[in-house]
C-alpha positions as CSV (number, residue, x, y, z in Angstrom):
1,M,104.5,-87.1,96.0
2,T,102.5,-88.1,92.9
3,E,103.6,-89.5,89.6
4,T,101.9,-89.8,86.2
5,T,101.6,-92.9,84.1
6,F,100.1,-93.7,80.7
7,I,97.6,-96.2,79.4
8,I,95.9,-97.0,76.2
9,L,92.5,-98.6,76.0
10,K,93.1,-100.7,72.8
11,P,90.6,-101.3,70.0
12,D,89.4,-104.5,71.5
13,A,88.3,-102.7,74.7
14,L,86.3,-100.2,72.6
15,R,84.8,-102.9,70.4
16,R,83.6,-104.8,73.5
17,G,82.1,-101.7,75.2
18,L,84.3,-102.1,78.3
19,T,85.8,-98.6,78.3
20,G,83.5,-97.2,81.0
21,Q,84.1,-100.2,83.3
22,I,87.9,-99.9,82.9
23,I,88.0,-96.2,83.4
24,S,85.8,-96.6,86.5
25,R,88.2,-99.1,88.0
26,L,91.1,-96.7,87.5
27,E,89.2,-93.8,89.1
28,N,87.8,-96.0,91.9
29,A,91.5,-96.7,92.9
30,G,91.9,-92.9,93.5
31,L,93.7,-92.1,90.4
32,R,93.2,-88.7,88.7
33,I,92.7,-88.5,85.0
34,V,95.0,-85.6,83.8
35,A,94.8,-86.2,80.1
36,M,92.4,-88.3,77.9
37,K,91.5,-88.4,74.3
38,Q,90.1,-90.9,71.7
39,I,92.0,-91.2,68.4
40,Q,92.7,-93.5,65.5
41,A,96.3,-94.4,65.8
42,D,98.5,-94.0,62.8
43,T,101.1,-96.7,61.9
44,S,104.2,-94.6,62.5
45,T,103.2,-93.6,66.0
46,A,102.2,-97.1,66.8
47,E,105.5,-98.4,65.5
48,E,107.4,-95.9,67.7
49,H,105.3,-96.8,70.7
50,Y,106.2,-100.5,70.4
51,R,109.8,-99.9,69.2
52,E,111.3,-102.1,71.9
53,H,109.5,-105.1,70.3
54,Q,110.8,-104.4,66.8
55,G,112.2,-107.5,65.3
56,R,110.0,-109.9,67.3
57,K,107.4,-111.9,65.3
58,F,104.5,-110.3,67.2
59,Y,105.7,-106.7,66.4
60,K,103.8,-106.2,63.2
61,P,100.5,-107.8,64.4
62,L,100.8,-105.7,67.6
63,V,101.1,-102.5,65.6
64,E,98.2,-103.6,63.3
65,L,96.0,-104.3,66.3
66,L,96.6,-100.9,67.8
67,C,95.8,-99.3,64.4
68,S,92.7,-101.5,63.8
69,G,90.2,-99.1,65.4
70,P,89.9,-96.2,67.8
71,I,91.9,-96.1,71.0
72,I,91.6,-94.1,74.2
73,L,94.8,-92.5,75.6
74,M,95.0,-91.6,79.2
75,A,97.5,-90.0,81.6
76,L,96.8,-90.8,85.2
77,D,98.2,-89.1,88.3
78,G,98.5,-90.3,91.9
79,A,100.7,-91.8,94.4
80,H,102.6,-94.9,93.1
81,T,100.6,-94.7,89.9
82,V,102.7,-96.9,87.7
83,E,102.6,-99.7,90.3
84,I,98.9,-99.3,91.1
85,V,97.9,-99.3,87.4
86,R,100.0,-102.4,86.7
87,K,98.3,-104.2,89.6
88,L,94.8,-103.2,88.4
89,V,95.5,-104.2,84.8
90,G,97.0,-107.7,85.6
91,A,99.4,-109.9,83.8
92,T,100.1,-109.3,80.1
93,E,98.9,-112.8,79.2
94,P,95.2,-112.7,80.2
95,L,95.2,-116.4,81.0
96,K,97.6,-115.7,83.8
97,A,95.9,-112.5,85.0
98,A,94.4,-112.8,88.5
99,P,90.7,-112.5,89.0
100,G,89.8,-109.0,90.1
101,T,92.2,-107.4,87.6
102,I,91.0,-105.8,84.3
103,R,92.5,-108.6,82.2
104,G,91.6,-111.3,84.6
105,D,88.0,-110.3,84.6
106,F,87.4,-109.4,81.0
107,T,89.8,-111.5,78.9
108,H,91.0,-115.1,78.9
109,I,93.2,-115.7,75.8
110,S,96.6,-117.4,76.2
111,Y,99.8,-116.7,74.2
112,D,99.3,-120.1,72.4
113,R,95.7,-119.3,71.4
114,A,96.7,-115.8,70.3
115,A,99.5,-117.1,68.1
116,E,97.2,-119.5,66.2
117,R,94.4,-116.9,66.0
118,L,95.8,-113.4,65.6
119,G,99.6,-113.5,65.9
120,V,99.2,-111.1,68.9
121,I,97.3,-111.1,72.2
122,S,94.1,-109.0,72.6
123,N,94.4,-107.9,76.2
124,L,92.4,-104.7,76.2
125,I,94.9,-102.2,77.7
126,H,98.4,-101.1,77.6
127,A,100.0,-99.7,80.8
128,S,103.4,-98.2,81.1
129,D,105.8,-100.5,82.9
130,S,108.0,-97.7,84.5
131,H,108.1,-94.0,85.1
132,K,110.6,-93.7,82.3
133,S,108.4,-95.6,79.8
134,A,105.4,-93.5,80.8
135,E,107.3,-90.3,80.1
136,R,108.4,-91.5,76.7
137,E,104.9,-92.8,75.8
138,M,103.1,-89.7,77.0
139,S,105.4,-87.4,75.0
140,L,104.6,-89.6,71.9
141,W,100.8,-89.3,72.2
142,F,100.1,-86.1,74.1
143,D,101.0,-82.4,73.7
144,K,101.5,-80.2,76.7
145,K,98.1,-78.5,76.0
146,D,96.3,-81.9,76.4
147,Y,97.0,-81.9,80.2
148,C,94.6,-80.6,82.9
149,K,96.5,-81.1,86.1
150,D,95.1,-78.1,88.0
151,Y,92.3,-79.8,89.9
152,L,91.9,-82.0,92.9
153,R,89.7,-85.0,93.4
154,C,87.6,-84.6,96.6
155,D,89.7,-87.4,98.2
156,D,92.9,-85.5,97.5
157,M,91.8,-82.8,99.8
158,Y,92.1,-85.0,102.9
159,F,95.8,-86.1,102.4
C-alpha cells in the first residue's frame, strides 16, 4: 500500500541551488514524484499553510520567508512516504539534524541564531508531519489536474 505526502522546497533551497540534490535524495529513496510545480507563493495561501502556528512570534516571519522567492511544491508517493520523507529531511532545527539528512548536510543554523538574524529558521524544506497534514496541504497547493499518478518507476515493477 502506498501513501502520498507533500513537501515544499523553500526559497532558501532555490537561492542556494540545492533543488536538484534534494530532489535526487527523495527519488533515490524510491519515492515517486506524482505532482510538482514551481510557483511564487502568495501571502494568503502561505498563511493558510502555516495556520497552526498563527499567534506564535515566528508565524509572520515564517510566512514572509515562504513568500520571499520561488518555491517548488511536490507530492511524493510510495510506501511509508510520510515517515521516509521526515527521516530524509531531518530535524526541524538544522543544528540538531543528523548528518546524512537534507538539513544535516546543507544547513546548520540554530533556533537561537535564527531568532537574532531572521526571526525564523531557514531550513530549506517543509515536509508534512502526518498523512492528514499532507492531505490538507496538498489540497491547498495542488488541483486534481496537477497529479500524474499513472506511471510506475522501474523499481515499482518488482514489488
